C-alpha positions in Angstrom: 72.6 122.5 48.4 73.5 120.5 45.3 71.5 121.2 42.2 69.9 118.7 39.9 69.2 119.7 36.3 65.7 118.4 35.4 65.5 119.9 31.9 67.7 121.7 29.4 65.6 123.5 26.7 67.1 125.2 23.7 65.8 128.7 23.6 66.9 131.6 21.5 70.7 131.4 21.3 71.2 129.7 24.7 69.4 127.3 26.9 66.7 127.4 29.6 67.6 125.1 32.5 65.0 123.9 35.0 66.9 122.9 38.1 66.0 121.9 41.7 67.9 122.1 44.9 67.3 121.8 48.7 67.1 125.0 50.6 68.1 125.5 54.2 66.2 128.8 54.3 62.9 127.2 53.4 63.6 123.6 54.5 62.2 122.4 51.2 63.3 121.5 47.7 63.2 124.7 45.5 62.7 124.9 41.8 64.7 127.5 39.9 64.8 128.3 36.1 68.0 129.7 34.6 68.6 131.1 31.2 72.2 130.8 30.1 72.8 133.1 27.1 74.7 132.2 24.0 77.9 133.7 25.5 77.9 130.9 28.0 78.1 128.4 25.2 80.3 130.1 22.5 82.6 132.1 24.8 81.9 135.4 23.1 81.4 137.3 26.3 84.0 139.6 27.8 84.8 138.2 31.3 82.2 136.8 33.6 78.6 136.8 32.5 76.5 139.0 34.9 73.1 137.9 36.2 69.6 139.4 36.4 67.2 138.0 39.0 63.5 138.1 38.1 61.0 137.7 41.0 57.6 136.6 39.9 54.1 137.5 41.1 51.3 135.8 43.0 50.5 132.2 42.1 53.5 132.0 39.7 56.2 129.4 39.4 59.6 129.8 37.8 58.0 128.9 34.5 55.7 131.9 34.0 58.3 134.6 33.3 60.7 132.3 31.6 58.0 131.2 29.1 56.0 134.5 28.7 58.2 137.5 29.4 60.6 136.9 26.4 63.9 137.8 28.2 66.0 135.3 26.3 66.7 137.4 23.2 67.6 140.4 25.3 69.9 138.3 27.5 71.6 137.1 24.3 71.8 140.6 22.9 73.6 142.0 25.9 75.2 138.9 27.4 73.6 138.4 30.8 72.1 135.3 32.5 68.6 135.2 34.0 67.6 133.6 37.3 63.9 132.9 37.9 63.3 131.7 41.5 60.0 130.3 42.8 57.6 132.5 44.6 57.4 130.3 47.8 58.4 127.0 49.3 56.2 124.1 48.3 55.4 120.6 49.5 52.9 118.6 51.5 54.1 119.9 54.9 54.3 123.6 53.9 51.5 125.6 55.5 49.3 127.7 53.2 46.2 130.0 53.4 43.8 128.3 55.8 41.0 129.9 53.8 42.2 128.5 50.5 43.1 131.9 49.0 45.6 132.3 46.2 47.1 135.5 47.6 48.8 134.1 50.7 50.9 131.0 51.5 52.0 128.6 48.7 52.7 130.7 45.6 52.6 133.9 47.6 55.7 134.1 49.8 56.1 137.9 49.4 59.9 137.7 49.6 60.0 138.3 53.3 61.3 136.3 56.3 58.2 135.2 58.2 58.3 135.5 62.0 54.9 134.1 62.8 54.1 130.4 63.2 53.5 128.2 61.4 55.0 130.1 58.4 58.3 131.0 60.0 59.6 127.5 59.5 59.5 127.6 55.7 58.6 131.1 54.5 62.1 132.7 54.6 62.0 133.9 51.0 64.0 137.1 51.7 66.9 135.1 53.0 66.6 132.6 50.2 66.5 135.1 47.3 69.1 137.6 48.5 71.6 135.4 50.2 71.2 131.6 49.9 70.3 131.2 46.2 73.2 133.4 44.8 75.7 131.6 47.0 74.3 128.2 46.1 74.3 129.0 42.3 77.9 130.2 42.6 78.9 126.9 44.3 77.1 124.9 41.7 78.8 126.6 38.8 82.2 126.2 40.4 81.6 122.5 40.8 82.2 119.6 38.4 78.5 119.2 37.9 78.0 122.6 36.4 76.1 122.9 33.0 78.3 122.2 30.1 79.6 125.4 28.6 82.8 127.5 28.2 81.6 130.7 29.9 81.6 131.8 33.5 78.6 133.3 35.3 78.6 135.8 38.1 75.7 135.2 40.4 77.0 137.2 43.4 78.7 140.5 42.5 77.8 141.9 39.1 74.0 141.3 39.5 70.8 143.2 39.2 67.2 142.5 40.1 63.7 143.0 38.6 60.2 141.5 39.1 56.5 141.7 38.4 53.6 142.6 40.8 54.5 140.8 44.1 57.9 140.2 42.6 58.2 143.8 41.7 57.6 144.7 45.4 60.2 142.1 46.3 62.7 143.5 43.9 62.4 147.1 45.0 62.4 146.3 48.7 65.2 143.8 48.3 67.3 146.3 46.3 66.9 149.1 48.8 67.9 146.8 51.6 70.9 145.4 49.7 72.4 148.2 47.8 75.8 146.6 48.2 74.7 143.6 46.3 72.7 144.9 43.3 73.8 147.2 40.5 70.2 148.3 39.5 66.6 147.5 40.1 63.5 147.6 37.9 59.9 146.5 38.4 56.7 145.8 36.4 53.5 146.9 38.2 54.9 146.4 41.7 52.8 146.3 44.9 54.7 149.4 45.9 52.7 150.4 49.0 52.1 147.0 50.6 51.1 148.3 54.1 47.9 149.9 52.7 46.8 147.3 50.2 44.7 144.2 50.7 47.4 141.8 49.4 50.1 143.4 51.4 48.1 143.7 54.6 47.1 140.1 54.4 50.6 138.9 53.7 52.4 141.1 56.3 49.8 140.2 59.0 50.2 136.5 58.3 54.0 136.4 58.0 55.1 139.3 60.2 52.3 139.7 62.8 49.9 142.4 63.8 52.6 144.9 64.9 52.8 147.2 61.9 56.2 148.5 63.0 57.6 145.1 61.9 56.2 145.8 58.4 58.3 148.9 57.8 61.5 147.0 57.1 60.0 145.7 53.8 57.9 148.8 52.8 59.3 150.6 49.8 57.5 153.8 50.9 59.4 153.7 54.1 62.7 152.6 52.6 63.1 155.4 50.0 63.0 157.9 52.8 65.2 156.0 55.3 67.8 154.5 52.9 70.5 157.0 51.8 71.0 157.2 48.1 74.2 155.5 46.8 75.7 157.0 43.7 75.1 155.0 40.5 72.0 153.2 41.8 68.7 153.6 39.9 65.2 152.2 39.9 63.0 151.9 36.8 59.3 151.1 37.2 56.5 150.7 34.7 52.7 150.6 35.3 49.9 150.2 32.7 47.1 152.7 32.9 44.6 149.9 32.4 46.0 147.7 35.1 42.9 146.3 36.9 44.8 146.0 40.2 46.4 149.4 40.2 44.1 151.6 42.3 43.3 149.2 45.1 46.2 146.7 45.2 49.3 148.4 43.8 48.9 152.1 44.9 51.6 153.7 42.7 50.3 157.2 43.4 51.2 156.9 47.1 54.8 156.0 46.2 55.1 158.6 43.6 54.1 161.3 46.0 57.0 160.4 48.3 59.7 160.1 45.7 60.3 163.9 45.0 61.0 164.5 48.7 63.2 161.4 49.2 67.0 161.0 48.8 66.1 159.0 45.7 64.2 161.8 44.0 66.3 161.9 40.8 67.1 158.2 40.7 63.6 156.6 40.5 61.8 156.7 37.2 58.1 155.7 37.3 56.5 155.4 33.9 52.7 155.2 33.3 52.1 153.6 29.9 48.8 154.1 28.2 46.4 151.3 27.7 48.4 148.4 29.2 47.1 146.0 31.8 48.8 143.8 34.5 49.5 140.8 32.3 52.6 139.4 30.6 51.5 141.2 27.4 52.4 144.3 29.4 55.6 142.8 30.9 56.9 141.4 27.6 56.4 144.7 25.8 58.7 146.6 28.2 61.3 143.9 28.8 63.6 145.3 26.1 63.6 148.7 27.9 64.3 147.1 31.2 67.0 144.8 29.7 68.9 147.8 28.2 68.6 149.6 31.6 70.2 146.7 33.4 72.8 146.1 30.7 74.1 149.6 31.2 74.4 149.2 35.0 76.0 145.8 34.6 78.7 147.3 32.3 77.6 145.5 29.2 77.0 148.7 27.1 
């Protein structure tokens, strides 16, 4: 479980750390990127620094969002740390798409716990993201090998979650299944109705099997109707109207039809923004709004 710091990169007022550790959930080494804001180094924060977890999309590594979403200035502004997990286990013995596709297997873990062989040995990304990683980071930062700094980071309790595309799905589903863990949730162009989209059907069939009843536990369209609302919890979602994947692969309209009749009706805000696509140009444009949203729920403003 011990972490090794591979790189420390000065970024904005803090540092981006590229670390690696061995995961029991995946049975592999896992790369993670962390952004520690200026408050970690100068001690200007009030109490423990809260954390925001960012789950990335298909084919991504921890580097994509940490290099292209521009969270660092916002993290410094409000005083929260960023955690960028990988999107799947990796390694020579990790099974991937037998057809060589990029939308399943390595780089496409879908943040579920696989039940189907051969994927159930390594593809336990739900357990990894929502349980193992926060605990492992807490142990690391309580150890003598923690990154040099004067601040203290909370990876377990005062935390929120966000993500993009596949990661947006993982964030929304994970939030609704773990309301006791996360203060708030946001998503950029999430695969919000996975059981009716090509990406979701392929992933759920491969990881969870043909029985569609097993898919419901991760389906945001099911969860918003079956999970009671908890006061203070909110979800913010953005989609670009020019998103090339929106109609067939993301299906926001299906989700939006269900929200008004759900227990979450007044607590999910889905925004369609004119002219934006699915890229990090879109994500980075709305990161400031999402950062402010989470900062409020984390008690920073």
